[in-house]
PDB file of all heavy atoms in Angstrom:
ATOM      1  N   MET A   1      99.591 118.266  92.987  1.00  0.00           N
ATOM      2  CA  MET A   1      98.997 117.002  93.380  1.00  0.00           C
ATOM      3  C   MET A   1      98.757 116.202  92.113  1.00  0.00           C
ATOM      4  O   MET A   1      98.212 116.715  91.138  1.00  0.00           O
ATOM      5  CB  MET A   1      97.686 117.266  94.111  1.00  0.00           C
ATOM      6  CG  MET A   1      96.944 116.012  94.475  1.00  0.00           C
ATOM      7  SD  MET A   1      97.617 115.149  95.872  1.00  0.00           S
ATOM      8  CE  MET A   1      97.038 116.161  97.172  1.00  0.00           C
ATOM      9  N   ARG A   2      99.198 114.992  92.128  1.00  0.00           N
ATOM     10  CA  ARG A   2      99.004 114.102  90.979  1.00  0.00           C
ATOM     11  C   ARG A   2      98.898 112.678  91.494  1.00  0.00           C
ATOM     12  O   ARG A   2      99.797 112.208  92.189  1.00  0.00           O
ATOM     13  CB  ARG A   2     100.173 114.238  90.021  1.00  0.00           C
ATOM     14  CG  ARG A   2     100.017 113.436  88.777  1.00  0.00           C
ATOM     15  CD  ARG A   2     101.195 113.694  87.848  1.00  0.00           C
ATOM     16  NE  ARG A   2     100.972 113.026  86.584  1.00  0.00           N
ATOM     17  CZ  ARG A   2     101.861 112.946  85.651  1.00  0.00           C
ATOM     18  NH1 ARG A   2     103.014 113.528  85.791  1.00  0.00           N
ATOM     19  NH2 ARG A   2     101.591 112.306  84.542  1.00  0.00           N
ATOM     20  N   GLN A   3      97.784 112.034  91.189  1.00  0.00           N
ATOM     21  CA  GLN A   3      97.543 110.650  91.579  1.00  0.00           C
ATOM     22  C   GLN A   3      97.693 110.446  93.087  1.00  0.00           C
ATOM     23  O   GLN A   3      98.300 109.480  93.544  1.00  0.00           O
ATOM     24  CB  GLN A   3      98.454 109.707  90.802  1.00  0.00           C
ATOM     25  CG  GLN A   3      98.236 109.772  89.300  1.00  0.00           C
ATOM     26  CD  GLN A   3      99.234 108.947  88.524  1.00  0.00           C
ATOM     27  OE1 GLN A   3     100.296 108.608  89.013  1.00  0.00           O
ATOM     28  NE2 GLN A   3      98.876 108.645  87.296  1.00  0.00           N
ATOM     29  N   GLY A   4      97.171 111.410  93.869  1.00  0.00           N
ATOM     30  CA  GLY A   4      97.221 111.294  95.319  1.00  0.00           C
ATOM     31  C   GLY A   4      98.585 111.526  95.940  1.00  0.00           C
ATOM     32  O   GLY A   4      98.814 111.228  97.112  1.00  0.00           O
ATOM     33  N   ARG A   5      99.498 112.059  95.158  1.00  0.00           N
ATOM     34  CA  ARG A   5     100.841 112.332  95.668  1.00  0.00           C
ATOM     35  C   ARG A   5     101.238 113.753  95.261  1.00  0.00           C
ATOM     36  O   ARG A   5     100.756 114.277  94.272  1.00  0.00           O
ATOM     37  CB  ARG A   5     101.829 111.324  95.094  1.00  0.00           C
ATOM     38  CG  ARG A   5     101.471 109.883  95.459  1.00  0.00           C
ATOM     39  CD  ARG A   5     102.331 108.861  94.774  1.00  0.00           C
ATOM     40  NE  ARG A   5     103.708 108.829  95.252  1.00  0.00           N
ATOM     41  CZ  ARG A   5     104.110 108.242  96.372  1.00  0.00           C
ATOM     42  NH1 ARG A   5     103.247 107.644  97.152  1.00  0.00           N
ATOM     43  NH2 ARG A   5     105.373 108.254  96.724  1.00  0.00           N
ATOM     44  N   TRP A   6     102.092 114.364  96.041  1.00  0.00           N
ATOM     45  CA  TRP A   6     102.582 115.684  95.672  1.00  0.00           C
ATOM     46  C   TRP A   6     104.090 115.632  95.580  1.00  0.00           C
ATOM     47  O   TRP A   6     104.739 114.766  96.153  1.00  0.00           O
ATOM     48  CB  TRP A   6     102.113 116.753  96.663  1.00  0.00           C
ATOM     49  CG  TRP A   6     102.701 116.656  98.019  1.00  0.00           C
ATOM     50  CD1 TRP A   6     102.275 115.865  99.047  1.00  0.00           C
ATOM     51  CD2 TRP A   6     103.823 117.372  98.529  1.00  0.00           C
ATOM     52  NE1 TRP A   6     103.059 116.036 100.151  1.00  0.00           N
ATOM     53  CE2 TRP A   6     104.023 116.971  99.860  1.00  0.00           C
ATOM     54  CE3 TRP A   6     104.678 118.319  97.990  1.00  0.00           C
ATOM     55  CZ2 TRP A   6     105.046 117.472 100.653  1.00  0.00           C
ATOM     56  CZ3 TRP A   6     105.702 118.826  98.774  1.00  0.00           C
ATOM     57  CH2 TRP A   6     105.862 118.402 100.090  1.00  0.00           C
ATOM     58  N   ARG A   7     104.635 116.565  94.820  1.00  0.00           N
ATOM     59  CA  ARG A   7     106.085 116.669  94.668  1.00  0.00           C
ATOM     60  C   ARG A   7     106.488 118.082  95.056  1.00  0.00           C
ATOM     61  O   ARG A   7     106.046 119.040  94.440  1.00  0.00           O
ATOM     62  CB  ARG A   7     106.489 116.409  93.218  1.00  0.00           C
ATOM     63  CG  ARG A   7     106.292 114.981  92.788  1.00  0.00           C
ATOM     64  CD  ARG A   7     106.701 114.825  91.331  1.00  0.00           C
ATOM     65  NE  ARG A   7     106.642 113.448  90.920  1.00  0.00           N
ATOM     66  CZ  ARG A   7     107.688 112.630  90.942  1.00  0.00           C
ATOM     67  NH1 ARG A   7     108.854 113.063  91.359  1.00  0.00           N
ATOM     68  NH2 ARG A   7     107.556 111.381  90.550  1.00  0.00           N
ATOM     69  N   PRO A   8     107.319 118.192  96.071  1.00  0.00           N
ATOM     70  CA  PRO A   8     107.780 119.535  96.446  1.00  0.00           C
ATOM     71  C   PRO A   8     108.609 120.136  95.306  1.00  0.00           C
ATOM     72  O   PRO A   8     109.316 119.419  94.606  1.00  0.00           O
ATOM     73  CB  PRO A   8     108.644 119.277  97.683  1.00  0.00           C
ATOM     74  CG  PRO A   8     109.017 117.838  97.625  1.00  0.00           C
ATOM     75  CD  PRO A   8     107.926 117.142  96.883  1.00  0.00           C
ATOM     76  N   TRP A   9     108.465 121.436  95.118  1.00  0.00           N
ATOM     77  CA  TRP A   9     109.166 122.112  94.027  1.00  0.00           C
ATOM     78  C   TRP A   9     110.194 123.062  94.588  1.00  0.00           C
ATOM     79  O   TRP A   9     109.999 123.712  95.611  1.00  0.00           O
ATOM     80  CB  TRP A   9     108.177 122.908  93.168  1.00  0.00           C
ATOM     81  CG  TRP A   9     108.841 123.532  91.985  1.00  0.00           C
ATOM     82  CD1 TRP A   9     109.080 122.946  90.784  1.00  0.00           C
ATOM     83  CD2 TRP A   9     109.380 124.847  91.902  1.00  0.00           C
ATOM     84  NE1 TRP A   9     109.723 123.813  89.943  1.00  0.00           N
ATOM     85  CE2 TRP A   9     109.923 124.997  90.625  1.00  0.00           C
ATOM     86  CE3 TRP A   9     109.458 125.913  92.788  1.00  0.00           C
ATOM     87  CZ2 TRP A   9     110.542 126.159  90.204  1.00  0.00           C
ATOM     88  CZ3 TRP A   9     110.074 127.091  92.368  1.00  0.00           C
ATOM     89  CH2 TRP A   9     110.604 127.192  91.083  1.00  0.00           C
ATOM     90  N   SER A  10     111.316 123.167  93.891  1.00  0.00           N
ATOM     91  CA  SER A  10     112.344 124.161  94.199  1.00  0.00           C
ATOM     92  C   SER A  10     112.932 124.629  92.869  1.00  0.00           C
ATOM     93  O   SER A  10     112.567 124.123  91.808  1.00  0.00           O
ATOM     94  CB  SER A  10     113.443 123.558  95.075  1.00  0.00           C
ATOM     95  OG  SER A  10     114.267 122.698  94.301  1.00  0.00           O
ATOM     96  N   MET A  11     113.842 125.558  92.915  1.00  0.00           N
ATOM     97  CA  MET A  11     114.471 126.057  91.687  1.00  0.00           C
ATOM     98  C   MET A  11     115.242 124.954  90.970  1.00  0.00           C
ATOM     99  O   MET A  11     115.517 125.054  89.788  1.00  0.00           O
ATOM    100  CB  MET A  11     115.389 127.232  91.999  1.00  0.00           C
ATOM    101  CG  MET A  11     114.642 128.467  92.500  1.00  0.00           C
ATOM    102  SD  MET A  11     113.427 129.091  91.325  1.00  0.00           S
ATOM    103  CE  MET A  11     114.498 129.821  90.105  1.00  0.00           C
ATOM    104  N   ALA A  12     115.566 123.868  91.671  1.00  0.00           N
ATOM    105  CA  ALA A  12     116.280 122.739  91.074  1.00  0.00           C
ATOM    106  C   ALA A  12     115.324 121.762  90.394  1.00  0.00           C
ATOM    107  O   ALA A  12     115.755 120.795  89.789  1.00  0.00           O
ATOM    108  CB  ALA A  12     117.106 122.021  92.135  1.00  0.00           C
ATOM    109  N   GLY A  13     114.027 121.987  90.531  1.00  0.00           N
ATOM    110  CA  GLY A  13     113.041 121.088  89.927  1.00  0.00           C
ATOM    111  C   GLY A  13     112.172 120.435  91.005  1.00  0.00           C
ATOM    112  O   GLY A  13     112.148 120.869  92.150  1.00  0.00           O
ATOM    113  N   TYR A  14     111.482 119.385  90.610  1.00  0.00           N
ATOM    114  CA  TYR A  14     110.584 118.685  91.532  1.00  0.00           C
ATOM    115  C   TYR A  14     111.331 117.654  92.353  1.00  0.00           C
ATOM    116  O   TYR A  14     112.235 116.992  91.848  1.00  0.00           O
ATOM    117  CB  TYR A  14     109.453 117.997  90.761  1.00  0.00           C
ATOM    118  CG  TYR A  14     108.457 118.972  90.196  1.00  0.00           C
ATOM    119  CD1 TYR A  14     108.555 119.454  88.911  1.00  0.00           C
ATOM    120  CD2 TYR A  14     107.402 119.422  90.971  1.00  0.00           C
ATOM    121  CE1 TYR A  14     107.641 120.360  88.403  1.00  0.00           C
ATOM    122  CE2 TYR A  14     106.484 120.327  90.477  1.00  0.00           C
ATOM    123  CZ  TYR A  14     106.615 120.791  89.190  1.00  0.00           C
ATOM    124  OH  TYR A  14     105.718 121.683  88.698  1.00  0.00           O
ATOM    125  N   GLY A  15     110.921 117.491  93.611  1.00  0.00           N
ATOM    126  CA  GLY A  15     111.506 116.477  94.483  1.00  0.00           C
ATOM    127  C   GLY A  15     110.739 115.174  94.369  1.00  0.00           C
ATOM    128  O   GLY A  15     109.825 115.033  93.567  1.00  0.00           O
ATOM    129  N   ALA A  16     111.113 114.216  95.195  1.00  0.00           N
ATOM    130  CA  ALA A  16     110.482 112.898  95.192  1.00  0.00           C
ATOM    131  C   ALA A  16     109.011 113.004  95.595  1.00  0.00           C
ATOM    132  O   ALA A  16     108.643 113.806  96.450  1.00  0.00           O
ATOM    133  CB  ALA A  16     111.219 111.968  96.156  1.00  0.00           C
ATOM    134  N   ALA A  17     108.182 112.176  94.965  1.00  0.00           N
ATOM    135  CA  ALA A  17     106.743 112.167  95.253  1.00  0.00           C
ATOM    136  C   ALA A  17     106.500 111.697  96.679  1.00  0.00           C
ATOM    137  O   ALA A  17     107.193 110.807  97.172  1.00  0.00           O
ATOM    138  CB  ALA A  17     106.021 111.260  94.268  1.00  0.00           C
ATOM    139  N   ARG A  18     105.504 112.302  97.331  1.00  0.00           N
ATOM    140  CA  ARG A  18     105.130 111.942  98.693  1.00  0.00           C
ATOM    141  C   ARG A  18     103.622 111.717  98.748  1.00  0.00           C
ATOM    142  O   ARG A  18     102.859 112.477  98.158  1.00  0.00           O
ATOM    143  CB  ARG A  18     105.500 113.070  99.660  1.00  0.00           C
ATOM    144  CG  ARG A  18     106.976 113.361  99.688  1.00  0.00           C
ATOM    145  CD  ARG A  18     107.273 114.465 100.652  1.00  0.00           C
ATOM    146  NE  ARG A  18     108.681 114.833 100.562  1.00  0.00           N
ATOM    147  CZ  ARG A  18     109.227 115.809 101.233  1.00  0.00           C
ATOM    148  NH1 ARG A  18     108.502 116.543 102.051  1.00  0.00           N
ATOM    149  NH2 ARG A  18     110.506 116.080 101.104  1.00  0.00           N
ATOM    150  N   ALA A  19     103.223 110.671  99.451  1.00  0.00           N
ATOM    151  CA  ALA A  19     101.790 110.382  99.587  1.00  0.00           C
ATOM    152  C   ALA A  19     101.119 111.456 100.428  1.00  0.00           C
ATOM    153  O   ALA A  19     101.732 112.034 101.330  1.00  0.00           O
ATOM    154  CB  ALA A  19     101.594 109.025 100.245  1.00  0.00           C
ATOM    155  N   VAL A  20      99.868 111.744 100.110  1.00  0.00           N
ATOM    156  CA  VAL A  20      99.098 112.753 100.827  1.00  0.00           C
ATOM    157  C   VAL A  20      97.785 112.124 101.286  1.00  0.00           C
ATOM    158  O   VAL A  20      97.123 111.434 100.499  1.00  0.00           O
ATOM    159  CB  VAL A  20      98.798 113.968  99.909  1.00  0.00           C
ATOM    160  CG1 VAL A  20      97.923 114.976 100.616  1.00  0.00           C
ATOM    161  CG2 VAL A  20     100.083 114.609  99.439  1.00  0.00           C
ATOM    162  N   ALA A  21      97.409 112.348 102.528  1.00  0.00           N
ATOM    163  CA  ALA A  21      96.132 111.846 103.028  1.00  0.00           C
ATOM    164  C   ALA A  21      94.997 112.497 102.232  1.00  0.00           C
ATOM    165  O   ALA A  21      95.024 113.697 101.980  1.00  0.00           O
ATOM    166  CB  ALA A  21      95.984 112.166 104.513  1.00  0.00           C
ATOM    167  N   PRO A  22      93.990 111.713 101.822  1.00  0.00           N
ATOM    168  CA  PRO A  22      92.923 112.265 100.990  1.00  0.00           C
ATOM    169  C   PRO A  22      92.111 113.365 101.663  1.00  0.00           C
ATOM    170  O   PRO A  22      91.515 114.193 100.984  1.00  0.00           O
ATOM    171  CB  PRO A  22      92.047 111.061 100.658  1.00  0.00           C
ATOM    172  CG  PRO A  22      92.447 110.000 101.605  1.00  0.00           C
ATOM    173  CD  PRO A  22      93.814 110.311 102.080  1.00  0.00           C
ATOM    174  N   ASP A  23      92.118 113.421 102.988  1.00  0.00           N
ATOM    175  CA  ASP A  23      91.344 114.435 103.702  1.00  0.00           C
ATOM    176  C   ASP A  23      92.205 115.599 104.194  1.00  0.00           C
ATOM    177  O   ASP A  23      91.731 116.443 104.948  1.00  0.00           O
ATOM    178  CB  ASP A  23      90.579 113.798 104.862  1.00  0.00           C
ATOM    179  CG  ASP A  23      91.509 113.147 105.877  1.00  0.00           C
ATOM    180  OD1 ASP A  23      92.707 112.942 105.574  1.00  0.00           O
ATOM    181  OD2 ASP A  23      91.047 112.834 106.980  1.00  0.00           O
ATOM    182  N   LEU A  24      93.445 115.664 103.756  1.00  0.00           N
ATOM    183  CA  LEU A  24      94.348 116.737 104.171  1.00  0.00           C
ATOM    184  C   LEU A  24      93.852 118.074 103.649  1.00  0.00           C
ATOM    185  O   LEU A  24      93.549 118.222 102.463  1.00  0.00           O
ATOM    186  CB  LEU A  24      95.758 116.481 103.645  1.00  0.00           C
ATOM    187  CG  LEU A  24      96.798 117.553 103.976  1.00  0.00           C
ATOM    188  CD1 LEU A  24      97.082 117.575 105.475  1.00  0.00           C
ATOM    189  CD2 LEU A  24      98.065 117.308 103.192  1.00  0.00           C
ATOM    190  N   ARG A  25      93.765 119.058 104.518  1.00  0.00           N
ATOM    191  CA  ARG A  25      93.395 120.415 104.117  1.00  0.00           C
ATOM    192  C   ARG A  25      94.651 121.262 104.134  1.00  0.00           C
ATOM    193  O   ARG A  25      95.446 121.182 105.064  1.00  0.00           O
ATOM    194  CB  ARG A  25      92.354 120.987 105.067  1.00  0.00           C
ATOM    195  CG  ARG A  25      91.022 120.231 104.997  1.00  0.00           C
ATOM    196  CD  ARG A  25      89.955 120.867 105.845  1.00  0.00           C
ATOM    197  NE  ARG A  25      89.637 122.213 105.425  1.00  0.00           N
ATOM    198  CZ  ARG A  25      88.699 122.545 104.543  1.00  0.00           C
ATOM    199  NH1 ARG A  25      87.997 121.615 103.960  1.00  0.00           N
ATOM    200  NH2 ARG A  25      88.466 123.798 104.246  1.00  0.00           N
ATOM    201  N   VAL A  26      94.829 122.059 103.097  1.00  0.00           N
ATOM    202  CA  VAL A  26      96.027 122.885 102.994  1.00  0.00           C
ATOM    203  C   VAL A  26      95.640 124.321 102.664  1.00  0.00           C
ATOM    204  O   VAL A  26      94.555 124.597 102.169  1.00  0.00           O
ATOM    205  CB  VAL A  26      96.989 122.354 101.891  1.00  0.00           C
ATOM    206  CG1 VAL A  26      97.483 120.963 102.218  1.00  0.00           C
ATOM    207  CG2 VAL A  26      96.334 122.386 100.536  1.00  0.00           C
ATOM    208  N   GLU A  27      96.553 125.217 102.958  1.00  0.00           N
ATOM    209  CA  GLU A  27      96.400 126.619 102.572  1.00  0.00           C
ATOM    210  C   GLU A  27      97.335 126.839 101.383  1.00  0.00           C
ATOM    211  O   GLU A  27      98.498 126.456 101.441  1.00  0.00           O
ATOM    212  CB  GLU A  27      96.782 127.524 103.717  1.00  0.00           C
ATOM    213  CG  GLU A  27      96.598 128.986 103.421  1.00  0.00           C
ATOM    214  CD  GLU A  27      96.871 129.869 104.624  1.00  0.00           C
ATOM    215  OE1 GLU A  27      96.897 129.380 105.751  1.00  0.00           O
ATOM    216  OE2 GLU A  27      97.058 131.071 104.403  1.00  0.00           O
ATOM    217  N   VAL A  28      96.815 127.403 100.311  1.00  0.00           N
ATOM    218  CA  VAL A  28      97.636 127.607  99.118  1.00  0.00           C
ATOM    219  C   VAL A  28      97.854 129.088  98.845  1.00  0.00           C
ATOM    220  O   VAL A  28      97.066 129.933  99.270  1.00  0.00           O
ATOM    221  CB  VAL A  28      96.999 126.936  97.876  1.00  0.00           C
ATOM    222  CG1 VAL A  28      96.882 125.441  98.067  1.00  0.00           C
ATOM    223  CG2 VAL A  28      95.642 127.541  97.578  1.00  0.00           C
ATOM    224  N   LEU A  29      98.916 129.387  98.147  1.00  0.00           N
ATOM    225  CA  LEU A  29      99.213 130.753  97.733  1.00  0.00           C
ATOM    226  C   LEU A  29      98.666 131.032  96.340  1.00  0.00           C
ATOM    227  O   LEU A  29      98.622 132.168  95.901  1.00  0.00           O
ATOM    228  CB  LEU A  29     100.729 131.000  97.748  1.00  0.00           C
ATOM    229  CG  LEU A  29     101.406 130.807  99.104  1.00  0.00           C
ATOM    230  CD1 LEU A  29     102.912 130.983  98.968  1.00  0.00           C
ATOM    231  CD2 LEU A  29     100.841 131.768 100.132  1.00  0.00           C
ATOM    232  N   THR A  30      98.244 129.972  95.671  1.00  0.00           N
ATOM    233  CA  THR A  30      97.692 130.085  94.317  1.00  0.00           C
ATOM    234  C   THR A  30      96.424 130.936  94.336  1.00  0.00           C
ATOM    235  O   THR A  30      95.585 130.756  95.216  1.00  0.00           O
ATOM    236  CB  THR A  30      97.354 128.674  93.790  1.00  0.00           C
ATOM    237  OG1 THR A  30      98.523 127.857  93.916  1.00  0.00           O
ATOM    238  CG2 THR A  30      96.893 128.711  92.356  1.00  0.00           C
ATOM    239  N   PRO A  31      96.264 131.857  93.385  1.00  0.00           N
ATOM    240  CA  PRO A  31      95.042 132.672  93.347  1.00  0.00           C
ATOM    241  C   PRO A  31      93.790 131.790  93.290  1.00  0.00           C
ATOM    242  O   PRO A  31      93.769 130.747  92.635  1.00  0.00           O
ATOM    243  CB  PRO A  31      95.194 133.491  92.055  1.00  0.00           C
ATOM    244  CG  PRO A  31      96.680 133.547  91.831  1.00  0.00           C
ATOM    245  CD  PRO A  31      97.204 132.223  92.318  1.00  0.00           C
ATOM    246  N   ALA A  32      92.751 132.221  93.977  1.00  0.00           N
ATOM    247  CA  ALA A  32      91.499 131.449  94.072  1.00  0.00           C
ATOM    248  C   ALA A  32      90.939 131.078  92.714  1.00  0.00           C
ATOM    249  O   ALA A  32      90.464 129.958  92.517  1.00  0.00           O
ATOM    250  CB  ALA A  32      90.468 132.227  94.886  1.00  0.00           C
ATOM    251  N   VAL A  33      90.994 131.974  91.749  1.00  0.00           N
ATOM    252  CA  VAL A  33      90.435 131.669  90.427  1.00  0.00           C
ATOM    253  C   VAL A  33      91.189 130.529  89.768  1.00  0.00           C
ATOM    254  O   VAL A  33      90.595 129.681  89.095  1.00  0.00           O
ATOM    255  CB  VAL A  33      90.379 132.925  89.527  1.00  0.00           C
ATOM    256  CG1 VAL A  33      91.762 133.384  89.138  1.00  0.00           C
ATOM    257  CG2 VAL A  33      89.515 132.659  88.315  1.00  0.00           C
ATOM    258  N   THR A  34      92.491 130.439  89.974  1.00  0.00           N
ATOM    259  CA  THR A  34      93.277 129.347  89.413  1.00  0.00           C
ATOM    260  C   THR A  34      92.901 128.027  90.067  1.00  0.00           C
ATOM    261  O   THR A  34      92.762 127.003  89.394  1.00  0.00           O
ATOM    262  CB  THR A  34      94.779 129.626  89.582  1.00  0.00           C
ATOM    263  OG1 THR A  34      95.092 130.871  88.957  1.00  0.00           O
ATOM    264  CG2 THR A  34      95.633 128.523  88.968  1.00  0.00           C
ATOM    265  N   VAL A  35      92.721 128.031  91.376  1.00  0.00           N
ATOM    266  CA  VAL A  35      92.296 126.825  92.095  1.00  0.00           C
ATOM    267  C   VAL A  35      90.926 126.386  91.603  1.00  0.00           C
ATOM    268  O   VAL A  35      90.678 125.192  91.369  1.00  0.00           O
ATOM    269  CB  VAL A  35      92.278 127.074  93.619  1.00  0.00           C
ATOM    270  CG1 VAL A  35      91.686 125.869  94.364  1.00  0.00           C
ATOM    271  CG2 VAL A  35      93.673 127.376  94.139  1.00  0.00           C
ATOM    272  N   GLN A  36      90.027 127.330  91.365  1.00  0.00           N
ATOM    273  CA  GLN A  36      88.681 127.004  90.866  1.00  0.00           C
ATOM    274  C   GLN A  36      88.739 126.379  89.474  1.00  0.00           C
ATOM    275  O   GLN A  36      88.006 125.434  89.179  1.00  0.00           O
ATOM    276  CB  GLN A  36      87.812 128.256  90.857  1.00  0.00           C
ATOM    277  CG  GLN A  36      87.489 128.761  92.248  1.00  0.00           C
ATOM    278  CD  GLN A  36      86.919 130.165  92.248  1.00  0.00           C
ATOM    279  OE1 GLN A  36      86.838 130.821  91.215  1.00  0.00           O
ATOM    280  NE2 GLN A  36      86.541 130.646  93.429  1.00  0.00           N
ATOM    281  N   VAL A  37      89.605 126.888  88.619  1.00  0.00           N
ATOM    282  CA  VAL A  37      89.756 126.341  87.267  1.00  0.00           C
ATOM    283  C   VAL A  37      90.267 124.896  87.344  1.00  0.00           C
ATOM    284  O   VAL A  37      89.767 124.010  86.654  1.00  0.00           O
ATOM    285  CB  VAL A  37      90.702 127.217  86.416  1.00  0.00           C
ATOM    286  CG1 VAL A  37      91.138 126.525  85.151  1.00  0.00           C
ATOM    287  CG2 VAL A  37      90.045 128.548  86.108  1.00  0.00           C
ATOM    288  N   LEU A  38      91.245 124.653  88.187  1.00  0.00           N
ATOM    289  CA  LEU A  38      91.766 123.288  88.346  1.00  0.00           C
ATOM    290  C   LEU A  38      90.703 122.368  88.930  1.00  0.00           C
ATOM    291  O   LEU A  38      90.542 121.225  88.482  1.00  0.00           O
ATOM    292  CB  LEU A  38      93.015 123.307  89.236  1.00  0.00           C
ATOM    293  CG  LEU A  38      94.220 124.028  88.634  1.00  0.00           C
ATOM    294  CD1 LEU A  38      95.300 124.211  89.688  1.00  0.00           C
ATOM    295  CD2 LEU A  38      94.749 123.295  87.422  1.00  0.00           C
ATOM    296  N   ALA A  39      89.951 122.851  89.923  1.00  0.00           N
ATOM    297  CA  ALA A  39      88.895 122.048  90.539  1.00  0.00           C
ATOM    298  C   ALA A  39      87.782 121.726  89.545  1.00  0.00           C
ATOM    299  O   ALA A  39      87.131 120.686  89.654  1.00  0.00           O
ATOM    300  CB  ALA A  39      88.332 122.775  91.756  1.00  0.00           C
ATOM    301  N   ALA A  40      87.588 122.595  88.557  1.00  0.00           N
ATOM    302  CA  ALA A  40      86.543 122.390  87.549  1.00  0.00           C
ATOM    303  C   ALA A  40      86.963 121.383  86.476  1.00  0.00           C
ATOM    304  O   ALA A  40      86.171 121.028  85.629  1.00  0.00           O
ATOM    305  CB  ALA A  40      86.169 123.722  86.911  1.00  0.00           C
ATOM    306  N   GLY A  41      88.234 120.946  86.521  1.00  0.00           N
ATOM    307  CA  GLY A  41      88.655 119.905  85.596  1.00  0.00           C
ATOM    308  C   GLY A  41      89.735 120.270  84.606  1.00  0.00           C
ATOM    309  O   GLY A  41      90.157 119.429  83.814  1.00  0.00           O
ATOM    310  N   TYR A  42      90.196 121.516  84.610  1.00  0.00           N
ATOM    311  CA  TYR A  42      91.281 121.871  83.695  1.00  0.00           C
ATOM    312  C   TYR A  42      92.509 121.022  84.018  1.00  0.00           C
ATOM    313  O   TYR A  42      92.917 120.912  85.171  1.00  0.00           O
ATOM    314  CB  TYR A  42      91.629 123.357  83.817  1.00  0.00           C
ATOM    315  CG  TYR A  42      92.816 123.750  82.966  1.00  0.00           C
ATOM    316  CD1 TYR A  42      92.667 123.939  81.601  1.00  0.00           C
ATOM    317  CD2 TYR A  42      94.067 123.908  83.526  1.00  0.00           C
ATOM    318  CE1 TYR A  42      93.761 124.270  80.804  1.00  0.00           C
ATOM    319  CE2 TYR A  42      95.167 124.250  82.746  1.00  0.00           C
ATOM    320  CZ  TYR A  42      95.002 124.428  81.400  1.00  0.00           C
ATOM    321  OH  TYR A  42      96.076 124.758  80.613  1.00  0.00           O
ATOM    322  N   ALA A  43      93.090 120.400  83.010  1.00  0.00           N
ATOM    323  CA  ALA A  43      94.252 119.551  83.205  1.00  0.00           C
ATOM    324  C   ALA A  43      95.482 120.224  82.599  1.00  0.00           C
ATOM    325  O   ALA A  43      95.671 120.209  81.375  1.00  0.00           O
ATOM    326  CB  ALA A  43      94.022 118.190  82.558  1.00  0.00           C
ATOM    327  N   PRO A  44      96.340 120.809  83.414  1.00  0.00           N
ATOM    328  CA  PRO A  44      97.540 121.459  82.883  1.00  0.00           C
ATOM    329  C   PRO A  44      98.547 120.438  82.369  1.00  0.00           C
ATOM    330  O   PRO A  44      98.528 119.275  82.753  1.00  0.00           O
ATOM    331  CB  PRO A  44      98.108 122.199  84.101  1.00  0.00           C
ATOM    332  CG  PRO A  44      97.631 121.409  85.255  1.00  0.00           C
ATOM    333  CD  PRO A  44      96.280 120.872  84.866  1.00  0.00           C
ATOM    334  N   VAL A  45      99.425 120.885  81.485  1.00  0.00           N
ATOM    335  CA  VAL A  45     100.526 120.047  81.016  1.00  0.00           C
ATOM    336  C   VAL A  45     101.643 120.201  82.032  1.00  0.00           C
ATOM    337  O   VAL A  45     102.067 121.326  82.340  1.00  0.00           O
ATOM    338  CB  VAL A  45     100.987 120.498  79.612  1.00  0.00           C
ATOM    339  CG1 VAL A  45     102.205 119.692  79.168  1.00  0.00           C
ATOM    340  CG2 VAL A  45      99.849 120.354  78.621  1.00  0.00           C
ATOM    341  N   LEU A  46     102.121 119.093  82.558  1.00  0.00           N
ATOM    342  CA  LEU A  46     103.163 119.140  83.578  1.00  0.00           C
ATOM    343  C   LEU A  46     104.543 118.993  82.961  1.00  0.00           C
ATOM    344  O   LEU A  46     104.738 118.302  81.957  1.00  0.00           O
ATOM    345  CB  LEU A  46     102.939 118.020  84.600  1.00  0.00           C
ATOM    346  CG  LEU A  46     101.609 118.077  85.325  1.00  0.00           C
ATOM    347  CD1 LEU A  46     101.462 116.887  86.251  1.00  0.00           C
ATOM    348  CD2 LEU A  46     101.450 119.374  86.107  1.00  0.00           C
ATOM    349  N   HIS A  47     105.530 119.639  83.578  1.00  0.00           N
ATOM    350  CA  HIS A  47     106.915 119.548  83.136  1.00  0.00           C
ATOM    351  C   HIS A  47     107.378 118.098  83.285  1.00  0.00           C
ATOM    352  O   HIS A  47     106.996 117.408  84.232  1.00  0.00           O
ATOM    353  CB  HIS A  47     107.775 120.472  84.014  1.00  0.00           C
ATOM    354  CG  HIS A  47     109.167 120.585  83.528  1.00  0.00           C
ATOM    355  ND1 HIS A  47     110.150 119.702  83.918  1.00  0.00           N
ATOM    356  CD2 HIS A  47     109.742 121.473  82.692  1.00  0.00           C
ATOM    357  CE1 HIS A  47     111.285 120.049  83.326  1.00  0.00           C
ATOM    358  NE2 HIS A  47     111.065 121.127  82.580  1.00  0.00           N
ATOM    359  N   PRO A  48     108.221 117.604  82.374  1.00  0.00           N
ATOM    360  CA  PRO A  48     108.682 116.215  82.444  1.00  0.00           C
ATOM    361  C   PRO A  48     109.313 115.843  83.796  1.00  0.00           C
ATOM    362  O   PRO A  48     109.235 114.687  84.219  1.00  0.00           O
ATOM    363  CB  PRO A  48     109.711 116.118  81.319  1.00  0.00           C
ATOM    364  CG  PRO A  48     109.291 117.152  80.343  1.00  0.00           C
ATOM    365  CD  PRO A  48     108.710 118.278  81.186  1.00  0.00           C
ATOM    366  N   SER A  49     109.929 116.783  84.497  1.00  0.00           N
ATOM    367  CA  SER A  49     110.543 116.458  85.786  1.00  0.00           C
ATOM    368  C   SER A  49     109.508 116.173  86.863  1.00  0.00           C
ATOM    369  O   SER A  49     109.841 115.691  87.934  1.00  0.00           O
ATOM    370  CB  SER A  49     111.469 117.597  86.246  1.00  0.00           C
ATOM    371  OG  SER A  49     110.702 118.760  86.581  1.00  0.00           O
ATOM    372  N   ALA A  50     108.213 116.431  86.574  1.00  0.00           N
ATOM    373  CA  ALA A  50     107.152 116.169  87.542  1.00  0.00           C
ATOM    374  C   ALA A  50     106.794 114.676  87.567  1.00  0.00           C
ATOM    375  O   ALA A  50     105.991 114.256  88.382  1.00  0.00           O
ATOM    376  CB  ALA A  50     105.904 116.993  87.222  1.00  0.00           C
ATOM    377  N   GLY A  51     107.364 113.912  86.665  1.00  0.00           N
ATOM    378  CA  GLY A  51     107.166 112.462  86.675  1.00  0.00           C
ATOM    379  C   GLY A  51     105.902 112.048  86.069  1.00  0.00           C
ATOM    380  O   GLY A  51     105.256 111.124  86.217  1.00  0.00           O
TER     381      GLY A  51
END
């Protein structure tokens, strides 16, 4: 998720950005501790193909 949009990922890289409703609830496969770190403000460096 970046700037209210998400980009689907595949082995070929990231796809086109798609708008996401701000109240959308999702189930993630990401470990809970990683989600907590991101929610706390950690800003990862994104691959250039992520736009």
